[in-house]
C-alpha positions in Angstrom: 202.8 222.9 -0.5 206.1 222.3 -2.4 205.7 222.1 -6.1 207.4 218.6 -6.1 204.6 217.6 -3.6 202.0 219.2 -5.6 203.0 217.4 -8.8 203.0 214.1 -7.0 199.6 214.9 -5.5 198.2 215.7 -8.9 199.3 212.2 -10.2 197.8 210.6 -7.2 194.6 212.3 -7.8 194.4 211.0 -11.3 194.9 207.5 -10.5 191.9 205.1 -10.7 191.0 205.6 -14.4 188.9 208.6 -13.9 188.7 211.9 -15.6 189.2 214.9 -13.5 188.8 218.6 -14.4 191.5 221.0 -13.5 189.1 223.0 -11.5 188.3 220.0 -9.4 192.1 219.1 -8.9 192.6 222.9 -8.0 189.9 222.7 -5.2 191.3 219.7 -3.8 194.9 221.1 -3.6 193.7 224.7 -2.7 195.5 226.4 -5.6 194.2 228.0 -8.8 193.1 226.0 -11.9 195.9 228.0 -13.9 198.4 226.4 -11.5 197.0 223.1 -12.2 197.0 223.5 -16.0 200.7 224.8 -15.9 201.6 221.7 -13.6 199.9 219.2 -15.9 201.5 220.6 -19.0 204.9 220.3 -17.2 204.0 216.7 -16.3 203.2 215.9 -19.9 206.4 217.4 -20.9 208.2 214.9 -18.5 206.3 212.0 -20.5 204.0 211.4 -17.7 201.0 209.8 -19.8 198.4 212.3 -19.0 195.4 212.5 -21.6 192.9 215.3 -21.9 192.4 218.9 -22.3 191.2 222.3 -20.7 187.5 222.3 -20.1 187.2 218.5 -20.6 189.3 216.7 -18.2 192.4 214.8 -17.6 193.1 211.1 -17.1 196.2 209.2 -16.4 196.9 206.1 -18.3 197.3 202.9 -16.2 200.7 201.9 -17.9 202.2 204.8 -16.1 202.6 202.9 -12.6 205.0 200.5 -11.4 203.8 196.9 -10.4 202.1 197.3 -7.1 203.6 195.8 -4.0 202.7 192.3 -3.5 200.0 191.7 -0.8 198.5 188.7 0.5 194.7 188.0 0.3 194.6 188.7 4.2 196.5 191.9 3.8 194.0 193.1 1.2 191.1 192.2 3.5 192.7 194.1 6.3 193.1 197.1 4.0 189.5 196.8 2.9 188.3 196.7 6.5 190.4 199.8 7.6 189.3 201.8 4.5 185.6 201.0 5.3 186.1 202.0 9.0 187.7 205.4 8.1 185.2 206.2 5.5 182.5 205.8 8.0 183.8 207.2 11.2 186.7 209.5 10.0 186.1 213.3 9.8 185.2 214.7 6.3 188.6 215.0 4.9 189.9 211.6 6.1 186.7 209.9 5.0 187.1 211.4 1.4 190.7 210.3 1.4 189.6 206.7 2.4 187.1 206.7 -0.4 189.8 207.6 -2.9 192.0 204.9 -1.4 189.2 202.3 -2.0 189.1 203.3 -5.7 192.8 203.1 -6.1 193.0 199.6 -4.4 190.3 198.3 -6.8 192.2 199.8 -9.7 195.6 198.4 -8.5 194.4 194.8 -7.6 191.1 194.3 -9.1 191.3 190.5 -9.0 192.4 190.5 -5.4 189.6 192.9 -4.3 187.1 190.8 -6.3 187.5 187.9 -3.9 187.3 189.9 -0.7 184.3 190.0 1.4 182.3 193.2 1.3 183.6 195.4 4.2 181.5 197.8 5.9 181.4 199.8 9.2 178.3 200.9 11.2 177.5 202.2 14.5 177.1 205.7 16.0 178.8 208.3 13.7 179.8 211.8 14.7 177.7 214.8 13.8 178.8 217.5 11.6 180.5 219.6 14.6 182.0 216.2 15.9 183.7 215.7 12.5 185.2 219.0 12.5 186.4 218.7 15.9 187.8 215.3 14.9 189.8 216.9 12.0 191.2 219.7 14.2 192.3 217.2 16.8 193.9 214.9 14.3 195.8 217.9 12.8 196.9 219.1 16.1 198.3 215.7 17.0 200.3 215.5 13.8 201.5 219.0 14.1 202.5 218.8 17.8 200.3 221.8 18.7 198.5 222.6 21.9 194.8 222.8 21.9 192.2 224.7 24.1 188.9 223.3 24.9 185.8 223.6 27.0 184.7 220.4 28.2 181.2 219.1 29.6 181.8 216.6 32.3 179.2 213.8 32.9 177.5 215.9 35.5 177.2 218.8 33.1 180.1 221.0 34.6 182.1 222.8 32.2 185.8 223.4 32.6 188.4 225.0 30.4 191.6 223.0 29.6 194.8 223.5 27.6 196.0 220.1 26.4 198.9 218.4 24.5 196.9 216.1 22.2 198.4 212.6 22.1 196.1 210.1 20.5 192.6 209.3 19.2 190.8 206.2 20.0 187.5 204.8 18.8 185.3 202.5 21.0 182.7 201.4 18.8 180.2 204.1 20.0 182.5 207.1 20.8 185.7 208.7 19.9 188.1 209.8 22.7 191.1 212.1 23.0 194.1 211.2 25.0 196.0 214.1 26.2 198.4 215.7 28.7 196.0 218.0 30.7 198.2 221.2 31.8 195.3 222.1 34.3 195.6 218.8 36.2 199.2 218.2 35.3 198.6 214.5 34.2 197.0 212.4 31.5 193.2 212.8 30.9 190.9 211.1 28.5 188.1 213.3 26.8 185.1 212.2 25.0 184.8 214.2 21.7 181.1 214.3 21.8 181.4 216.0 25.1 183.9 218.8 23.7 181.7 222.2 24.0 184.1 224.3 22.0 187.7 223.7 20.7 190.6 225.8 19.2 194.1 224.8 18.1 196.8 227.2 19.3 199.9 228.3 17.6 202.0 226.9 20.3 204.1 223.8 19.5 205.1 221.3 22.2 207.8 218.7 22.3 207.9 215.4 23.9 209.0 215.5 27.5 209.6 212.7 29.9 206.5 211.4 31.7 204.2 213.3 29.1 204.2 211.2 26.1 201.8 208.7 24.6 204.1 205.8 25.6 204.3 207.1 29.1 200.5 207.0 29.2 200.5 203.4 27.9 203.1 202.5 30.5 201.1 204.0 33.3 198.2 201.8 32.4 200.1 198.8 32.7 201.5 200.1 36.2 198.1 200.4 37.4 196.9 196.8 36.6 
């Protein structure tokens, strides 16, 4: 992570009016506490209003932020529902990020959130292995990396695949992965709960005509 990105991440972590120890921030950003102490000292030297001290914790004063973007009540409701869904059905990292976002939304627009109906999400949740696999797939899609998996079909047959992961979908009960399958040389959709094993390769892929997510969506409309 670039230092500028890390400084911004520290500020984001301190939002919401909560005290955070340097050790906790260091764990989130995967750096040493000494690095966080140094970065916070630099931010304070740049007049970023961070209060606190070593061993106690740090807090960012609310008056540091620019006025938030204007959001309609319906937009706030949409955010609340989206955050609730990701907090419930996302992988561990994404769920934690959604919970952080919920705190920041309440801090940024307390009066607007107060008038929103309580948003919640239920249904089948992924088990621990499924959440770990979802994180790998999500990162592979973002990083454009090929994946290898062993897949268990409905009849119990196991097949090994090399895929270009393109998109993740949630259907109320299960998550699915849409991908270009190099074994079948065509698009395929895989249920995440039927993935037996999964690995992310260090092989990047580029969009090619006929093998992108937009191509897949277009093929669905053609089939109709």
